[in-house]
C-alpha positions in Angstrom: 19.3 -2.9 4.1 19.5 -1.0 0.8 16.7 1.4 -0.1 15.5 -0.6 -3.1 15.2 -3.7 -0.9 13.2 -1.7 1.7 10.9 -0.3 -0.9 10.4 -3.8 -2.5 9.6 -5.3 0.9 7.2 -2.5 1.7 5.4 -2.8 -1.6 5.1 -6.5 -1.2 3.6 -6.0 2.2 1.1 -3.4 0.8 0.0 -5.6 -2.1 0.0 -8.8 0.0 -1.9 -7.7 3.0 -3.3 -4.2 2.8 -5.0 -4.3 -0.6 -6.9 -7.6 0.1 -8.0 -6.2 3.4 -9.2 -2.9 1.9 -11.0 -4.7 -0.9 -12.9 -6.8 1.7 -13.9 -3.8 3.7 -14.9 -1.5 0.9 -18.2 -1.8 -1.1 -16.3 -1.7 -4.4 -12.7 -2.8 -5.2 -10.0 -0.2 -5.3 -9.3 1.3 -8.7 -5.7 1.3 -10.0 -5.4 5.0 -9.2 -6.6 4.4 -5.6 -4.1 1.5 -5.2 -1.3 3.9 -6.3 -2.5 6.5 -3.8 -2.6 3.9 -1.0 0.9 2.7 -1.9 2.3 6.3 -1.8 0.6 7.1 1.5 1.9 3.8 3.0 5.4 4.5 1.7 5.7 8.0 3.1 3.9 6.9 6.3 1.7 10.0 6.4 0.2 9.0 9.7 3.5 10.0 11.4 2.9 13.7 10.6 
């Protein structure tokens, strides 16, 4: 799989499942800046380190 395809798949996953879940769990919806941060953290998989 090409890198661009992998990134597109991952971003679709983040936007389709993670953001709605976070917005349900948090008292206020994520701001655009917070969504960008979550996307970056998901992309680099910071929990591995």
